[in-house]
N, C-alpha and C positions, 0 to 999 in steps of 0.2 A: 512540541510536536517535532518528530524527527523525519527527515526527508527519505523517502523510499528510493533506493537506487535501481533495483530490479526485482522481478518476481519470476519464479519458476514453478511450473505445475508438476505435481507428483501424484502418485496413487493415493496418498493419504491427505492431501491438501495442497496448499500453496506455500512455498518457501518465500518469505519476504526478507529482503536484505536492505538494510538502511544504514545511514551514516550516523555514527555517534561520536562526536568529537573528530578525531583523526582516524578512527577505526570503523570498520564495517562490522555490523552485528546482524544476526539472522535468527529467524524463528519460523517454525512450521506451524501455520494456522490451518486447522481442519476445515473442511468444506462446511461442516455444520456450524462451527464457530463463526465463520465469515457470514453465513446466511443469518445467524442470530444478530450479527452486527449490521445487518442490512447492506452488506457489501455485494456489488455486482461482480461476480468472480471473473467473467469474461473481460469486463472493463478494467479490473485490477491487473489482469495479465497483459492486456493490450496497452494500457495507459497507467503504469505505476506512478508516473509523475503527478497524477491527479490525487494521490493519496499520501497519507503520512501515518506514522506510528506514534502512539503516545510515548511520553518520555520514559515510562517504565516498561515499554515494549509489550504491553498486554492487549492493546487494541489497535485496529486499523480504522482510520477515518478518512472520508473524502475531504480534501482540502482545496480543490481547484477553485472553489468559490472565493477563496482568499487571494487568488492569483489571477487577476484579470488578463494578464498577458497570455495565459493558456487558452482563454476563450477566443482570442484573436485567431488562433490556429484553425478553429472550426469554421470560420467565415469564408 
């Protein structure tokens, strides 16, 4: 799972930028594709640190359940 650095909203979807080794990679995910993956688009835009991208860059997944330190921010 690759760490998402930031997300940007566009007319066609959400541009997701993540770290792959020392390089930043990006992919535009359509709104339809994100909904199919059960991704909350507003949450992805506001809290990209809660999400990761699969190693092949094909899917976004929520990962904050693996990072308890992120939950402390909400308290």
